[in-house]
C-alpha positions in Angstrom: 103.1 121.5 136.2 103.6 124.4 133.8 107.4 123.9 133.9 107.1 120.2 133.1 104.6 120.9 130.3 106.8 123.6 128.8 109.9 121.4 128.9 108.0 118.4 127.4 106.7 120.6 124.6 110.2 121.9 124.0 111.6 118.4 123.6 109.1 117.2 121.0 110.5 119.3 118.1 114.0 118.2 119.1 113.0 114.5 119.1 111.3 114.9 115.7 114.4 116.7 114.3 116.6 113.9 115.7 114.5 111.2 114.0 114.6 113.1 110.7 118.3 113.4 111.0 118.7 109.7 111.7 116.6 108.7 108.7 118.6 111.1 106.5 121.9 109.7 107.8 120.6 106.1 107.0 119.8 107.1 103.4 123.1 108.9 102.9 125.1 106.1 104.5 123.5 103.2 102.6 122.5 105.0 99.4 124.1 102.2 97.3 121.7 99.7 98.8 118.7 102.0 98.3 119.7 102.4 94.7 119.9 98.6 94.2 116.5 98.1 95.8 114.9 101.0 94.0 113.7 99.0 90.9 112.0 96.5 93.2 110.3 99.3 95.1 109.1 100.9 91.8 107.8 97.5 90.5 105.9 96.8 93.7 104.4 100.3 93.8 103.4 100.2 90.2 101.9 96.7 90.1 100.7 96.3 93.7 99.7 99.7 95.1 98.7 101.7 92.0 96.0 99.1 91.0 94.5 99.5 94.5 92.7 102.5 93.0 90.4 100.0 91.4 89.2 98.6 94.8 86.3 101.1 94.5 84.8 98.9 91.8 83.7 96.6 94.7 81.5 99.4 95.9 80.2 100.8 92.6 78.1 99.6 89.6 80.9 99.4 87.0 80.0 101.0 83.7 82.5 100.8 80.7 81.3 104.1 79.4 81.7 106.0 82.7 85.0 104.5 83.8 86.1 103.5 87.3 84.6 106.4 89.2 81.5 107.0 87.1 79.2 104.2 88.3 76.6 104.5 90.9 77.8 104.0 94.5 76.3 100.8 96.0 78.3 100.5 99.2 78.3 96.9 100.6 75.6 95.7 98.3 77.9 93.2 96.4 79.4 91.9 99.6 76.0 91.1 100.9 75.1 89.5 97.6 78.0 87.2 97.8 77.3 86.2 101.5 73.7 85.6 100.7 74.6 83.5 97.6 73.5 79.9 97.9 77.1 78.9 96.8 78.8 81.0 99.5 79.2 78.3 102.1 80.3 75.6 99.6 82.9 77.9 97.9 84.3 79.1 101.3 84.4 75.5 102.6 86.2 74.3 99.5 88.7 77.2 99.6 89.5 76.6 103.3 89.7 72.8 102.8 92.2 73.1 100.0 94.2 75.8 101.7 94.4 74.2 105.1 95.3 70.8 103.6 98.1 72.4 101.6 99.4 74.2 104.7 99.1 71.3 107.2 100.7 68.8 104.8 102.7 70.9 102.4 104.3 73.3 104.9 106.2 70.7 107.0 107.3 68.7 103.8 110.2 71.0 102.8 111.3 71.3 106.4 111.6 67.5 106.7 113.3 67.3 103.3 115.8 69.9 104.3 116.6 68.0 107.5 117.0 64.7 105.6 119.3 66.4 102.9 121.3 68.1 105.7 122.0 64.7 107.3 123.6 63.3 104.2 127.4 63.1 104.5 128.2 61.9 101.0 128.5 65.1 99.1 127.9 63.7 95.6 124.7 61.9 96.7 123.6 65.1 98.4 124.0 67.2 95.2 122.3 64.6 93.1 119.3 64.5 95.5 119.1 68.3 95.7 119.1 68.7 91.9 116.5 65.9 91.5 114.1 67.4 94.0 114.5 70.9 92.5 113.6 70.0 88.9 109.8 69.5 89.3 109.5 73.2 90.3 110.5 74.3 86.8 107.7 72.3 85.2 104.9 74.6 84.1 101.5 74.2 85.8 99.9 73.4 82.4 102.4 70.6 81.8 102.0 69.4 85.4 98.2 69.1 85.0 98.7 67.4 81.6 101.0 64.8 83.3 98.4 64.2 86.0 95.7 63.6 83.4 97.9 61.2 81.5 99.3 59.3 84.5 96.1 59.1 86.5 93.8 58.2 83.6 91.7 55.2 84.7 92.0 53.6 81.2 95.5 54.4 79.9 97.5 55.9 82.8 99.9 54.1 85.1 97.9 55.4 88.0 94.8 53.8 86.6 96.7 50.5 86.1 97.9 50.5 89.7 94.4 51.3 91.0 92.9 48.5 88.8 95.5 46.0 90.1 94.5 46.9 93.7 90.8 46.3 92.8 89.8 50.0 92.4 88.9 49.9 88.7 86.0 52.4 88.9 87.8 55.2 90.6 88.9 58.2 88.6 91.3 60.1 90.9 90.8 63.4 89.1 87.0 63.1 88.9 86.2 61.8 92.3 85.2 64.3 94.9 86.9 62.3 97.6 90.3 62.2 95.9 90.6 65.6 94.2 92.0 67.4 97.3 94.6 64.7 98.1 95.7 64.6 94.4 96.0 68.4 94.4 98.0 68.6 97.6 100.3 65.7 97.0 101.1 66.8 93.4 101.8 70.3 94.8 104.2 68.9 97.3 105.9 66.8 94.7 106.4 69.9 92.5 107.4 72.5 95.0 108.8 70.7 98.1 112.4 70.6 96.8 112.4 74.2 95.8 110.9 75.4 99.1 113.5 73.4 101.0 116.3 75.7 99.7 115.6 78.5 102.3 115.7 75.9 105.1 118.9 74.4 103.8 120.3 77.9 103.8 119.3 78.4 107.4 121.0 75.0 108.3 124.2 76.0 106.6 124.7 78.8 109.2 124.9 76.2 112.0 128.4 76.1 113.5 130.0 72.7 112.4 131.6 72.5 115.9 128.1 71.8 117.3 127.9 68.7 115.1 131.4 67.6 116.2 130.5 68.1 119.8 127.3 66.1 119.4 129.2 63.2 117.9 131.7 63.2 120.7 128.8 63.1 123.2 127.4 60.1 121.4 124.2 61.9 120.1 122.1 60.0 117.6 121.0 61.6 114.3 117.5 62.2 115.8 119.0 63.9 118.8 121.2 66.1 116.6 118.1 67.1 114.6 116.1 67.8 117.7 118.7 69.8 119.6 120.7 71.5 116.9 118.9 71.6 113.5 115.4 72.4 114.6 116.3 75.2 117.0 118.3 76.8 114.1 115.2 76.5 111.8 112.6 77.9 114.3 113.0 81.6 113.3 112.8 80.8 109.6 109.8 78.5 110.1 107.9 81.1 112.1 108.5 83.9 109.5 107.5 81.7 106.6 104.5 80.4 108.4 103.3 83.9 109.0 103.7 84.7 105.3 101.8 81.5 104.4 98.9 82.4 106.7 98.7 85.7 104.9 97.6 83.8 101.9 95.4 81.2 103.7 92.5 81.7 101.3 94.7 82.4 98.2 94.6 79.0 96.6 96.4 78.9 93.2 93.9 79.7 90.4 95.7 78.1 87.5 96.2 74.6 88.8 92.7 74.2 90.3 91.1 75.7 87.2 93.0 73.3 84.9 92.1 70.3 87.1 88.4 71.2 87.3 85.8 69.2 85.5 82.1 68.7 85.9 82.5 65.7 88.2 84.9 67.3 90.8 83.3 70.7 90.6 81.5 70.3 94.0 84.9 70.3 95.8 87.1 72.2 93.3 85.1 75.4 93.0 87.1 77.9 95.1 87.0 81.7 95.5 89.7 82.2 92.8 87.9 80.2 90.1 84.5 81.6 91.0 85.9 85.2 90.7 87.2 84.3 87.2 83.9 82.9 86.1 81.8 85.7 87.5 84.2 88.6 86.5 85.6 87.5 83.1 83.1 85.0 81.7 79.9 86.5 83.2 81.2 90.1 83.0 80.0 91.0 86.5 83.0 93.2 87.3 81.8 94.9 90.5 80.5 91.6 92.0 83.8 89.8 91.3 85.8 92.8 92.7 83.8 92.5 95.9 84.5 88.8 96.2 88.2 89.4 95.5 88.3 92.1 98.1 86.5 89.9 100.6 89.2 87.2 100.1 92.0 89.8 100.5 90.6 91.2 103.7 90.3 87.7 105.3 93.9 87.0 104.3 95.0 90.3 105.8 93.3 89.5 109.1 94.9 86.1 109.2 98.3 87.7 108.5 98.0 90.2 111.3 96.6 87.7 113.8 99.3 85.2 113.1 102.0 87.9 113.4 100.6 89.2 116.7 100.4 85.6 118.2 103.9 84.8 117.0 105.3 88.1 118.5 103.7 87.4 121.8 104.6 83.7 122.1 108.1 83.6 120.5 109.1 87.3 120.1 109.6 86.6 116.4 107.5 88.6 113.9 107.5 90.4 110.6 107.2 93.8 112.3 
């Protein structure tokens, strides 16, 4: 026993030294790559990790005169205040509804679009279609919401005209609680579907062309080609992007929802992001809004880890 113990103890420093040497060799061998990525590391550290010092605001009574660390320590008081708030259930339900609708409908959309574009054999039509579906991504959110207000106006918009011709004259799509989420999700798909399909098209471009030639010789239909060649090639990319998407499951975009909000759709459009803005910036309850934001981040973090663990166990594909 003593001999084994001694030999095991003696190996540990050697293993540690070997690991350090390996890391050092990696840095020296690939120093050009590390220099190239260094600005990105600095930006992420500066804007994502350094501000984490302010997380303590969620546990203190913030006082402008005393600074970040000068307020009284309150522990989980503000978290309890948010959970006990009469709006908690409604805000959480609205956030989950918008997020899940965006994921369930919006996530498969660029995959389907990429598969359709990849099946086009006329190169000119393929390029025109790609350019056309990419363009809406470059429209600012303010302009996008402005377009929605103009097009879907029940009195002057083309959407209102179509609804009136179908017999739905009294429905305002942006003010109705039943249509707000569909309008938000569908407009989001229209704006970003083409841009999000780029990464899937890149994955499909790595497929060996001989596989397509072989499938033609075997008499495979387009659906069979998609099922047996294209989709297997996309699976790793789909899994990784789905994990990243689930890491932001409660992170509904603030700008678009806030701009689309009005007094009529507020019961379904008030989400965590807009509530934090109103509580923190407008009402000046800094500590309370920090606690709500941290609560949102922790939930997203849990979803990210859970999705990554499930994916690693089921498909052996994960972020880490």
